[in-house]
VOBA-1610 file (N, C-alpha, C; in pm, whole numbers, padded with zeros to 5 digits, always signed):
BEGIN
Met-01244+00981+01215Met-01324+01066+01114Met-01418+00975+01046Glu-01549+01041+01039Glu-01653+00971+00963Glu-01598+00916+00830Ile-01637+00774+00774Ile-01625+00720+00641Ile-01710+00833+00555Ser-01831+00867+00578Ser-01895+00932+00498Ser-01804+01086+00450Leu-01750+01122+00523Leu-01671+01242+00531Leu-01542+01203+00430Ile-01498+01066+00428Ile-01383+01045+00375Ile-01416+01008+00219Ile-01529+00974+00219Ile-01614+00932+00054Ile-01583+01086-00017Ile-01692+01183+00064Ile-01694+01298-00002Ile-01539+01378-00035Leu-01435+01384+00050Leu-01314+01380+00015Leu-01263+01318-00089Thr-01260+01207-00097Thr-01225+01140-00227Thr-01257+01198-00330Ile-01409+01187-00353Ile-01493+01245-00470Ile-01399+01396-00503Val-01385+01479-00429Val-01357+01617-00448Val-01205+01639-00477Ala-01127+01579-00414Ala-00977+01549-00437Ala-00918+01492-00580Ser-01030+01365-00580Ser-01004+01292-00716Ser-01039+01404-00819Ala-01162+01479-00848Ala-01182+01582-00939Ala-01071+01658-00968Ile-01012+01762-00864Ile-00925+01858-00850Ile-00822+01791-00901Gly-00782+01654-00851Gly-00648+01589-00889Gly-00648+01585-01022Thr-00747+01528-01092Thr-00754+01491-01237Thr-00729+01637-01332Val-00801+01721-01287Val-00801+01878-01362Val-00650+01933-01387Thr-00575+01920-01254Thr-00467+01974-01227Thr-00332+01874-01243Gly-00346+01751-01232Gly-00270+01678-01260Gly-00155+01623-01123Phe-00210+01688-01024Phe-00138+01696-00869Phe-00161+01546-00822Gly-00298+01483-00833Gly-00330+01337-00765Gly-00390+01387-00656Thr-00487+01310-00551Thr-00548+01305-00489Thr-00484+01344-00328Ser-00343+01320-00325Ser-00270+01335-00207Ser-00268+01445-00182Thr-00221+01551-00271Thr-00216+01700-00195Thr-00346+01750-00149Ile-00432+01703-00191Ile-00565+01724-00101Ile-00620+01713+00025Met-00603+01552-00021Met-00644+01442+00096Met-00535+01457+00235Ile-00403+01462+00178Ile-00320+01424+00300Ile-00336+01541+00436Pro-00359+01665+00399Pro-00369+01748+00500Pro-00498+01772+00588Ala-00608+01730+00527Ala-00722+01729+00580Ala-00725+01588+00660Leu-00712+01490+00584Leu-00709+01368+00724Leu-00594+01366+00834Ala-00493+01426+00765Ala-00398+01433+00899Ala-00452+01501+01033Leu-00549+01581+00998Leu-00612+01657+01140Leu-00675+01543+01189Phe-00727+01420+01152Phe-00773+01353+01242Phe-00761+01195+01237Leu-00664+01180+01182Leu-00591+01034+01185Leu-00430+01057+01206Pro-00355+00958+01235Pro-00232+00955+01276Pro-00141+00998+01133Pro-00049+01069+01123Pro-00008+01127+00981Pro+00033+01029+00909Val+00087+00892+00950Val+00151+00810+00916Val+00018+00689+00835Glu-00060+00719+00929Glu-00192+00620+00867Glu-00258+00704+00757Ala-00247+00827+00791Ala-00336+00900+00668Ala-00227+00866+00530Ile-00101+00908+00529Ile-00014+00892+00435Ile-00040+00780+00312Phe-00052+00643+00428Phe-00078+00512+00367Phe-00227+00505+00315Leu-00297+00551+00369Leu-00468+00500+00341Leu-00466+00621+00198Val-00429+00743+00171Val-00416+00787+00053Val-00308+00749-00036Ser-00230+00690-00024Ser-00137+00643-00127Ser-00202+00523-00198Ile-00298+00443-00141Ile-00357+00348-00193Ile-00455+00411-00273Ile-00540+00480-00218Ile-00648+00594-00319Ile-00563+00648-00441His-00485+00756-00422His-00406+00788-00460His-00352+00697-00633Trp-00284+00567-00612Trp-00234+00454-00695Trp-00368+00438-00809Phe-00478+00419-00751Phe-00615+00376-00818Phe-00642+00491-00908Gly-00616+00634-00832Gly-00668+00757-00905Gly-00566+00758-01048Asn-00427+00720-01007Asn-00393+00716-01152Asn-00443+00654-01255Val-00455+00518-01179Val-00521+00411-01277Val-00617+00470-01392Trp-00708+00560-01297Trp-00833+00645-01355Trp-00790+00726-01500Lys-00691+00782-01432Lys-00633+00926-01501Lys-00596+00839-01647Val-00497+00751-01611Val-00446+00708-01746Val-00543+00631-01845Thr-00639+00584-01767Thr-00758+00489-01854Thr-00852+00633-01931Leu-00872+00727-01868Leu-00933+00811-01928Leu-00864+00886-02006Phe-00751+00911-02020Phe-00655+01020-02111Phe-00522+00929-02188Arg-00584+00784-02175Arg-00454+00716-02228Arg-00400+00782-02393Ser-00454+00806-02433Ser-00401+00849-02583Ser-00323+00977-02588Gly-00291+01037-02462Gly-00178+01131-02461Gly-00082+01113-02395Leu-00035+00996-02387Leu+00051+00948-02295Leu+00190+00977-02352Asn+00287+01016-02272Asn+00425+01084-02345Asn+00526+00961-02287Trp+00558+00882-02359Trp+00607+00791-02268Trp+00780+00805-02260Arg+00828+00880-02299Arg+00980+00950-02306Arg+00961+01009-02154Leu+00855+01139-02123Leu+00867+01160-01997Leu+00821+01065-01879Val+00717+00967-01915Val+00695+00876-01804Val+00854+00777-01752Gly+00905+00738-01860Gly+01036+00659-01849Gly+01116+00753-01744Leu+01166+00865-01818Leu+01241+00967-01722Leu+01206+01008-01599Phe+01090+01048-01585Phe+01040+01089-01478Phe+01002+00959-01344Gly+00944+00835-01430Gly+00913+00730-01339Gly+01034+00629-01284Leu+01130+00620-01363Leu+01260+00563-01301Leu+01313+00635-01213Thr+01357+00725-01198Thr+01445+00808-01109Thr+01339+00827-00998Gly+01178+00853-01032Gly+01102+00877-00925Gly+01074+00735-00827Leu+01069+00623-00911Leu+01121+00472-00848Leu+01221+00457-00738Leu+01338+00497-00768Leu+01432+00493-00662Leu+01431+00612-00544Thr+01403+00714-00555Thr+01388+00840-00463Thr+01270+00805-00386Ser+01166+00731-00430Ser+01045+00728-00356Ser+01052+00641-00235Tyr+01178+00513-00275Tyr+01200+00434-00217Tyr+01257+00493-00100Leu+01318+00559-00134Leu+01451+00639-00014Leu+01363+00744+00083Gly+01232+00787-00013Gly+01189+00892+00123Gly+01064+00802+00171Ala+01027+00687+00155Ala+00953+00615+00234Ala+00999+00538+00331Ser+01128+00511+00329Ser+01199+00442+00408Ser+01211+00543+00539Val+01226+00662+00529Val+01266+00727+00633Val+01134+00841+00679Thr+01006+00771+00651Thr+00880+00847+00683Thr+00870+00871+00828Leu+00875+00746+00905Leu+00857+00705+01041Leu+00937+00812+01137Asn+01077+00825+01103Asn+01158+00903+01180Asn+01201+01072+01130Val+01142+01108+01054Val+01163+01252+00984Val+01078+01328+01066Asp+01111+01468+01105Asp+01024+01588+01143Asp+01025+01650+01037Asn+00885+01658+00957Asn+00892+01729+00854Asn+00816+01850+00845Ala+00793+01942+00953Ala+00746+02059+00953Ala+00796+02183+00899Val+00955+02210+00941Val+01027+02258+00842Val+01020+02271+00701Leu+01052+02127+00662Leu+01035+02131+00529Leu+00942+02140+00472Leu+00813+02079+00509Leu+00698+02107+00462Leu+00689+02305+00400Arg+00700+02328+00516Arg+00707+02521+00509Arg+00773+02554+00409Gly+00923+02514+00396Gly+00970+02532+00277Gly+00953+02508+00130Leu+00873+02399+00147Leu+00807+02315+00018Leu+00683+02427+00004Gly+00624+02455+00074Gly+00478+02522+00043Gly+00563+02716+00018Ile+00664+02739+00054Ile+00739+02862+00007Ile+00778+02860-00149Phe+00828+02750-00150Phe+00855+02708-00308Phe+00747+02732-00387Phe+00646+02657-00385Phe+00510+02649-00444Phe+00468+02786-00465Ala+00434+02842-00368Ala+00359+02965-00364Ala+00461+03046-00494Ala+00594+03083-00457Ala+00708+03159-00518Ala+00689+03136-00680Tyr+00664+02966-00680Tyr+00699+02910-00849Tyr+00554+02962-00922Ala+00425+02935-00831Ala+00312+02984-00899Ala+00281+03127-00938Val+00340+03202-00849Val+00340+03381-00905Val+00393+03373-01027Phe+00542+03336-01033Phe+00621+03348-01166Phe+00557+03251-01251Leu+00466+03169-01237Leu+00391+03093-01341Leu+00283+03173-01425Leu+00219+03241-01329Leu+00147+03346-01365Leu+00181+03440-01430Leu+00285+03509-01384Leu+00335+03630-01441Leu+00398+03602-01609Gln+00455+03437-01585Gln+00512+03453-01694Gln+00440+03320-01792Ser+00310+03368-01828Ser+00236+03249-01891Ser+00271+03186-01997Lys+00356+03279-02093Lys+00389+03224-02189Lys+00541+03134-02202Leu+00579+03137-02098Leu+00724+03052-02075Leu+00715+02890-02115Lys+00820+02862-02176Lys+00811+02710-02235Lys+00927+02663-02234Val+00940+02544-02157Val+01087+02526-02164Val+01084+02367-02204Pro+01184+02322-02276Pro+01224+02195-02343Pro+01179+02077-02277Ala+01150+01960-02287Ala+01134+01861-02216Ala+01298+01802-02212Ser+01390+01872-02140Ser+01530+01796-02142Ser+01524+01706-02052Leu+01625+01623-02076Leu+01672+01507-02005Leu+01688+01546-01829Gly+01765+01680-01845Gly+01799+01704-01694Gly+01667+01717-01656Met+01582+01824-01713Met+01444+01868-01593Met+01382+01775-01573Ala+01331+01654-01643Ala+01275+01534-01662Ala+01333+01481-01525Leu+01470+01438-01519Leu+01527+01355-01417Leu+01539+01422-01263Leu+01501+01561-01279Leu+01568+01638-01173Leu+01374+01634-01108Gly+01284+01674-01210Gly+01132+01658-01147Gly+01104+01541-01103Gly+01183+01419-01220Gly+01144+01254-01114Gly+01168+01238-00989Ser+01321+01262-00966Ser+01353+01264-00855Ser+01297+01353-00737Leu+01287+01468-00758Leu+01250+01550-00628Leu+01079+01512-00614Ser+00992+01469-00709Ser+00858+01434-00670Ser+00873+01285-00605Gly+00937+01203-00663Gly+00927+01067-00606Gly+00967+01079-00455Phe+01081+01171-00432Phe+01134+01179-00304Phe+01024+01227-00189Phe+00974+01308-00208Phe+00875+01366-00162Phe+00776+01300-00121Ala+00717+01249-00224Ala+00594+01128-00250Ala+00606+01021-00125Gly+00726+00997-00130Gly+00768+00889-00053Gly+00745+00935+00108Met+00812+01036+00103Met+00862+01078+00243Met+00725+01118+00324Phe+00638+01235+00238Phe+00552+01289+00299Phe+00398+01278+00205Gly+00420+01183+00095Gly+00275+01169+00048Gly+00251+01272-00049Ile+00342+01361-00060Ile+00313+01508-00150Ile+00405+01492-00250Gly+00387+01435-00373Gly+00461+01471-00462Gly+00435+01524-00601Gly+00305+01485-00602Gly+00220+01550-00727Gly+00232+01651-00788Ala+00205+01773-00683Ala+00261+01904-00706Ala+00380+01939-00772Ile+00489+01865-00731Ile+00620+01924-00756Ile+00616+01841-00909Arg+00582+01707-00928Arg+00581+01680-01071Arg+00482+01766-01154Ser+00395+01846-01113Ser+00297+01886-01181Ser+00405+02052-01228Ala+00466+02059-01100Ala+00536+02191-01158Ala+00641+02154-01250Phe+00689+02063-01259Phe+00778+02006-01372Phe+00725+02033-01502Leu+00608+01930-01502Leu+00556+01904-01617Leu+00477+02030-01674Thr+00429+02123-01577Thr+00356+02249-01656Thr+00460+02316-01739Ile+00599+02349-01703Ile+00665+02453-01767Ile+00712+02406-01894Phe+00662+02257-01924Phe+00721+02188-02030Phe+00565+02227-02150Asp+00491+02287-02088Asp+00337+02335-02157Asp+00291+02206-02235Leu+00227+02114-02172Leu+00216+02001-02230Leu+00093+02010-02248Pro+00008+01965-02389Pro-00138+01942-02406Pro-00209+01874-02282Lys-00312+01946-02266Lys-00401+01903-02141Lys-00416+01716-02119Ser-00447+01662-02241Ser-00419+01497-02227Ser-00305+01462-02233Val-00222+01524-02286Val-00084+01451-02249Val-00015+01473-02100Tyr-00044+01596-02044Tyr-00037+01611-01929Tyr-00078+01523-01812Ile-00219+01491-01825Ile-00301+01449-01736Ile-00248+01288-01732Ala-00230+01258-01870Ala-00201+01104-01905Ala-00054+01045-01865Thr+00044+01139-01885Thr+00186+01155-01839Thr+00176+01136-01710Ala+00142+01239-01608Ala+00154+01257-01487Ala+00096+01174-01404Gly-00046+01073-01446Gly-00097+00984-01410Gly+00001+00875-01403Ala+00054+00788-01538Ala+00171+00686-01548Ala+00270+00696-01439Ile+00317+00839-01440Ile+00435+00840-01346Ile+00428+00807-01197Gly+00286+00870-01165Gly+00229+00846-01059Gly+00211+00670-01021Leu+00186+00638-01125Leu+00116+00439-01088Leu+00271+00401-01044Met+00373+00437-01108Met+00562+00378-01056Met+00581+00422-00958Val+00578+00557-00928Val+00606+00588-00805Val+00512+00568-00687Asp+00386+00565-00687Asp+00319+00500-00603Asp+00306+00348-00540Leu+00303+00289-00654Leu+00353+00144-00625Leu+00484+00112-00534Thr+00589+00176-00558Thr+00693+00159-00491Thr+00686+00219-00362Arg+00627+00314-00324Arg+00607+00355-00191Arg+00509+00274-00096Val+00401+00244-00175Val+00283+00147-00102Val+00364+00000-00062Val+00429-00058-00142Val+00513-00188-00099Val+00609-00132+00012Thr+00660-00025+00006Thr+00789+00036+00124Thr+00691+00041+00232Tyr+00573+00112+00246Tyr+00518+00122+00354Tyr+00482-00023+00432Ile+00431-00104+00333Ile+00404-00228+00392Ile+00507-00296+00487Ala+00614-00300+00388Ala+00725-00371+00447Ala+00786-00333+00556Gly+00711-00171+00579Gly+00810-00109+00721Gly+00679-00155+00877Gly+00599-00209+00826Gly+00542-00232+00918Gly+00373-00128+00917Ile+00372-00046+00818Ile+00253+00038+00822Ile+00103-00023+00784Ser-00016+00009+00873Ser-00129-00068+00848Ser-00262-00001+00866Leu-00368-00001+00845Leu-00451+00072+00850Leu-00518-00003+00961Ser-00632+00075+01019Ser-00738+00046+01136Ser-00838-00058+01013Pro-00912-00110+01097Pro-00980-00234+01025Pro-01121-00164+00957Ala-01162-00015+01014Ala-01244+00049+00983Ala-01220+00119+00834Leu-01110+00142+00819Leu-01045+00212+00689Leu-00989+00102+00591Ser-00978-00014+00621Ser-00949-00144+00559Ser-01077-00180+00465Tyr-01188-00197+00549Tyr-01310-00198+00461Tyr-01378-00084+00404Gly-01329+00063+00449Gly-01335+00145+00385Gly-01304+00181+00238Leu-01204+00105+00215Leu-01119+00105+00082Leu-01209+00030-00031Ile-01316-00023+00012Ile-01375-00107-00097Ile-01487+00014-00179Ile-01510+00116-00075Ile-01606+00224-00131Ile-01500+00359-00165Phe-01403+00356-00138Phe-01318+00498-00124Phe-01267+00476-00274Ile-01217+00353-00315Ile-01161+00375-00455Ile-01251+00352-00565Pro-01359+00316-00568Pro-01465+00330-00681Pro-01515+00451-00650Val-01517+00532-00573Val-01549+00685-00546Val-01477+00790-00651Ser-01334+00736-00611Ser-01232+00809-00663Ser-01252+00836-00845Leu-01307+00696-00919Leu-01311+00684-01017Leu-01432+00806-01072Leu-01534+00811-01011Leu-01632+00923-01022Leu-01573+01022-01019Gly-01461+01068-00887Gly-01421+01192-00916Gly-01357+01233-00984Ala-01270+01121-01073Ala-01199+01153-01196Ala-01261+01179-01296Tyr-01403+01118-01330Tyr-01478+01119-01471Tyr-01501+01269-01435Val-01589+01324-01302Val-01600+01506-01302Val-01476+01589-01318Gly-01372+01533-01302Gly-01235+01609-01334Gly-01225+01608-01492Lys-01265+01508-01542Lys-01251+01489-01720Lys-01352+01589-01759Leu-01451+01574-01705Leu-01549+01669-01752Leu-01520+01822-01763Val-01461+01875-01664Val-01416+01972-01654Val-01310+02027-01717Val-01180+01969-01748Val-01084+01941-01832Val-01126+01967-01973Asn-01218+01934-02007Asn-01310+01928-02153Asn-01340+02056-02187Lys-01415+02148-02079Lys-01468+02291-02069Lys-01377+02394-02096Ile-01234+02387-02031Ile-01145+02512-02032Ile-01048+02516-02143Ser-01007+02609-02170Ser-00874+02597-02245Ser-00766+02562-02220Gln-00646+02520-02316Gln-00524+02560-02257Gln-00470+02637-02189Gln-00474+02759-02187Gln-00426+02911-02130Gln-00510+02889-01973Gln-00658+02864-01994Gln-00717+02867-01866Gln-00674+02737-01773Phe-00623+02618-01844Phe-00592+02509-01790Phe-00442+02535-01698Arg-00381+02589-01742Arg-00220+02633-01731Arg-00246+02740-01607Ala-00361+02828-01624Ala-00420+02951-01511Ala-00445+02878-01380Val-00539+02752-01396Val-00608+02667-01290Val-00489+02588-01201Ile-00376+02542-01289Ile-00246+02496-01213Ile-00201+02583-01140Ala-00161+02700-01163Ala-00091+02807-01126Ala-00151+02831-00990Val-00262+02877-00995Val-00373+02887-00864Val-00372+02812-00772Leu-00369+02687-00831Leu-00372+02562-00732Leu-00229+02524-00654Ile-00166+02525-00704Ile-00043+02586-00652Ile+00029+02646-00557Phe-00017+02762-00605Phe-00032+02905-00515Phe-00117+02873-00389Val-00208+02771-00369Val-00318+02768-00238Val-00215+02679-00155Ile-00196+02563-00252Ile-00107+02428-00218Ile+00013+02491-00136Gly+00079+02602-00162Gly+00168+02643-00111Gly+00153+02696+00023Ile+00049+02815+00009Ile+00020+02879+00117Ile-00055+02775+00210Lys-00117+02690+00180Lys-00173+02584+00310Lys-00049+02500+00356Leu+00089+02462+00307Leu+00198+02432+00370Leu+00256+02508+00446Ile+00296+02635+00439Ile+00307+02724+00493Ile+00240+02720+00629Ile+00090+02747+00628Ile+00048+02771+00755Ile-00002+02664+00848Trp+00004+02540+00754Trp-00029+02419+00818Trp+00084+02298+00773Pro+00194+02288+00838Pro+00322+02202+00819Pro+00282+02068+00836
//
């Protein structure tokens, strides 16, 4: 795949990820896996995704909810390691389709129940952290699960984005280290490409920040629901 196309994809995915809180991996991994070996695609995006979370926390740091960061992040650390440990040996097609059905159904429910608010309870946070960490480690796609749980708490925009970014920092660091320890590496071209991919992800995050400032809380929730639905359909069609 051309380096220039990865650069464009990084900018677009970073912008969308900032608006939705999903992270770049949900957008980039399905696209890159069409051109790169899946494991290499997951590893490359995990590095870019980690820096993308740095940008989110930096741009929206005033909104951090440390309680949710702790509850999601600590459970996500363990389950991310477990998921990453089995990445090379699992057949994920059936599981990804099931995940897609869940996202699509959840998004429809969220749109129909736009006033739903669920307290940020200990149980919900621990469950969300565990599931998002595991699937992030195994498939590189955990942000949408994390977003699904954070969204039903109906957090303010800045709190939602900053908190999702901080949780992602913890989970991504665990899985990147696990991938490296497991012998996963990038081609020389992609390794050098990181010199460009990482800075342009900041540009995408900034564009996303400008978009977030233009939409209301209700619109923000609707955007998240629609994009979760799109992700679900994508995973059903392309596992």
